[in-house]
C-alpha positions as CSV (number, residue, x, y, z in Angstrom):
1,M,0.2,0.2,-0.4
2,L,2.8,2.3,0.9
3,N,4.3,1.8,-2.6
4,T,1.1,2.2,-4.4
5,E,1.4,6.1,-2.8
6,L,4.9,7.3,-3.5
7,L,4.0,5.9,-6.7
8,Q,1.0,7.8,-7.1
9,Q,3.0,11.0,-5.5
10,E,5.9,10.4,-8.3
11,H,3.7,10.2,-10.8
12,K,1.2,13.6,-9.5
13,L,5.4,15.2,-9.4
14,A,6.1,14.4,-12.5
15,I,2.8,16.2,-13.6
16,V,3.4,19.4,-11.9
17,N,7.1,19.0,-13.1
18,Q,6.6,19.2,-16.7
19,I,3.3,21.6,-16.5
20,V,6.1,23.9,-15.3
21,G,8.4,23.0,-18.1
22,K,5.9,23.7,-20.7
23,L,4.7,27.0,-18.9
24,E,8.6,28.1,-18.3
25,R,9.2,27.8,-22.4
26,A,6.6,29.7,-22.3
27,I,7.9,33.0,-20.4
28,Q,10.9,32.7,-22.0
29,K,9.8,32.0,-25.4
30,G,7.7,35.6,-24.8
31,I,10.7,37.2,-23.5
32,V,12.8,36.8,-26.8
33,N,10.3,37.3,-29.2
34,H,8.8,40.4,-27.4
35,A,11.4,42.1,-25.1
36,V,12.8,45.5,-27.1
37,G,16.0,46.1,-25.7
38,G,16.4,43.6,-22.7
39,Y,13.1,45.3,-21.7
40,L,9.4,44.3,-21.3
41,T,6.3,46.8,-21.8
42,V,4.1,47.2,-17.9
43,D,1.1,44.6,-19.3
44,E,4.0,42.0,-20.9
45,Q,5.6,41.9,-17.3
46,H,2.4,41.7,-15.2
47,A,1.7,38.8,-18.3
48,V,4.7,37.2,-16.9
49,R,3.6,37.2,-13.1
50,I,0.8,36.0,-13.5
51,L,2.5,33.2,-15.1
52,R,4.8,32.5,-12.7
53,S,1.8,32.8,-10.0
54,R,0.4,29.7,-11.6
55,I,3.6,27.9,-11.9
56,R,3.8,28.7,-7.7
57,L,0.0,27.7,-7.8
58,L,1.0,24.6,-8.7
59,Q,3.6,23.7,-6.5
60,R,1.7,25.2,-4.1
61,I,-1.0,22.5,-4.1
62,W,1.6,19.6,-4.2
63,C,3.6,20.5,-1.2
64,S,-0.1,21.2,0.8
65,Q,-0.6,17.7,-0.2
66,Y,2.5,16.0,-0.1
67,G,4.7,18.8,1.5
68,S,6.6,18.1,4.7
69,G,7.6,20.5,7.5
70,S,6.7,24.4,7.2
71,Q,7.0,23.9,3.7
72,Q,3.3,22.1,3.9
73,A,2.4,24.8,6.3
74,I,3.0,27.6,4.4
75,A,1.4,26.3,1.5
76,Q,-1.6,25.8,3.3
77,I,-1.5,28.9,4.6
78,E,-1.0,30.5,1.0
79,L,-3.8,28.2,-0.5
80,S,-6.2,30.0,2.4
81,L,-6.0,33.7,2.3
82,K,-8.8,35.8,0.7
83,R,-6.6,37.7,-1.7
84,Q,-4.0,35.4,-3.0
85,D,-1.2,35.2,-5.1
86,D,-1.8,36.3,-8.7
87,G,1.4,38.1,-9.7
88,T,-0.2,41.7,-8.7
89,L,2.7,43.7,-7.0
90,I,1.4,46.5,-4.6
91,T,3.7,49.4,-3.2
92,L,4.7,49.0,0.5
93,G,8.2,52.1,1.9
94,N,9.6,52.1,-0.7
95,R,9.5,48.5,-2.7
96,K,6.8,46.4,-4.4
97,H,5.7,43.3,-2.7
98,S,4.0,40.2,-4.2
99,V,0.3,39.9,-2.5
100,G,-0.3,37.0,-1.5
101,R,3.2,35.1,-1.0
102,L,4.8,34.6,2.5
103,S,8.0,34.5,0.5
104,C,7.8,37.9,-0.5
105,T,11.9,38.8,-1.4
106,A,10.6,42.8,-1.0
107,C,10.0,42.1,2.8
108,E,12.5,42.7,5.5
109,N,14.6,39.7,6.8
110,T,15.8,38.0,9.2
111,Y,19.0,36.0,9.8
112,E,18.3,34.3,12.9
113,S,18.8,30.7,11.4
114,G,22.2,31.8,8.4
115,L,20.2,32.3,6.0
116,P,17.5,35.3,4.6
117,Q,14.0,35.0,6.1
118,P,11.6,37.3,4.8
119,L,9.5,38.5,8.2
120,T,6.1,38.8,6.4
121,R,3.0,36.2,8.8
122,L,-0.4,35.9,8.2
123,C,-2.0,39.1,9.3
124,T,-3.7,38.7,13.0
125,S,-6.3,41.4,12.0
126,C,-8.5,39.6,9.0
127,N,-6.5,36.0,9.0
128,G,-7.4,36.7,5.0
129,G,-4.2,38.7,3.8
130,V,-0.2,38.5,4.3
131,Q,2.0,41.0,6.6
132,H,4.4,42.5,4.3
133,C,7.7,43.9,6.9
134,I,8.9,46.8,5.6
135,R,11.6,49.3,7.3
136,V,10.3,52.5,8.3
137,P,13.3,55.4,9.8
138,K,12.1,57.7,12.3
139,T,14.2,60.1,13.9
140,E,14.1,61.4,17.4
141,V,15.3,64.5,18.8
142,L,17.6,64.4,21.5
143,E,17.8,67.9,22.9
144,A,18.5,71.5,21.9
145,T,21.9,72.8,22.8
146,P,23.9,75.9,22.2
147,T,26.4,76.3,19.4
148,Q,29.0,78.9,18.0
149,T,28.5,79.9,14.8
150,P,31.6,82.0,13.0
151,L,30.8,85.0,10.9
152,G,32.9,85.1,7.7
153,E,35.6,83.9,6.6
154,G,37.5,83.5,10.0
155,E,40.6,81.9,11.6
156,G,39.9,79.2,14.0
157,P,36.5,77.8,14.9
158,C,34.9,81.4,16.9
159,R,36.8,84.0,15.6
160,G,35.6,85.8,12.4
161,Y,35.9,88.8,10.1
162,K,33.3,90.7,8.9
163,P,33.7,94.0,6.3
164,T,32.5,97.9,7.7
165,G,32.6,101.0,5.3
166,E,35.7,101.5,7.8
167,G,37.4,98.2,6.8
168,I,37.3,95.2,8.5
169,V,37.2,94.1,11.8
170,V,36.9,91.2,14.0
171,T,33.6,89.4,15.6
172,E,33.1,87.4,18.3
173,P,31.2,84.1,18.1
174,V,27.2,84.6,17.5
175,P,25.3,81.7,20.0
176,Q,23.2,79.7,17.4
177,M,20.6,76.9,18.9
178,G,21.5,74.0,17.6
179,V,19.6,70.2,17.4
180,R,20.9,67.1,18.3
181,A,19.2,63.9,16.8
182,T,19.4,60.6,16.3
183,S,17.8,58.3,13.9
184,T,16.6,54.6,14.4
185,D,14.5,52.5,12.2
186,R,11.0,50.4,13.1
187,L,9.5,48.1,11.5
188,E,5.7,48.1,10.2
189,W,3.8,45.1,8.8
190,I,1.1,46.1,6.7
191,C,-1.6,43.4,5.2
192,D,-2.2,43.7,1.5
193,Y,-5.8,42.1,2.3
194,C,-7.2,44.2,4.9
195,G,-4.4,47.5,5.0
196,V,-3.9,47.2,8.5
197,T,-0.8,48.6,9.9
198,R,0.8,46.9,13.0
199,W,4.7,47.4,14.6
200,Q,7.2,47.6,17.3
C-alpha cells in the first residue's frame, strides 16, 4: 500500500513538473520574442508574473498535500488566503511587494537561521492576507544645545571677519541653538488584504 502511494505521489509530481516546464518555456519564448532592448512593457511584465504565479500555485497545491514541515504549512496558509498570489504587486515603503506570498522577497529579513528569511506573517486582524514587513526610518530629537557659528571666513572656529565701511573688524562668535538628533528605524507590518498596520 505504501509503495502504491509513493508511486502516485511521484506520478503527480512528474505531471506538475511537466506543466511547470511548459509554462517556463512559454515565458522564455515570450521574453525573447517581445523584449525590446532587453525590456518588456508593463503589460508584458504583468503577464509574466501571472504565469509565474500559476507555477507557484501548482507547486503550492502539491506541497499542501505531499510536503512536510514548514513547506506544507506555508503552502496551506497561502492557499487559504482571501487575497491569493496572482502576480499582483503593491507598493509598500519604497519597494514593490508580492501579494499573497509569505516568501515575498521585498520584505525585511531575519537571519536567525543563518539564511535570510522574510519577516512576513499571516495577518492577525483578518486572517485573510499577508502582513508584509517594511523598515521605516524614525528620527528622534534628543536635546537642543547652544552652538557657536562664526561669521564670514575667519581664523579658528570661534572668530570671524566682517567687512565694514571703515575696514575690517574682528567679530565675536554668534551663539545659535543647534539640535542633536538620532535616527532609528522601526519595523512595520502592513496587510495586503485589510490594510491594517502594526509595528514594533
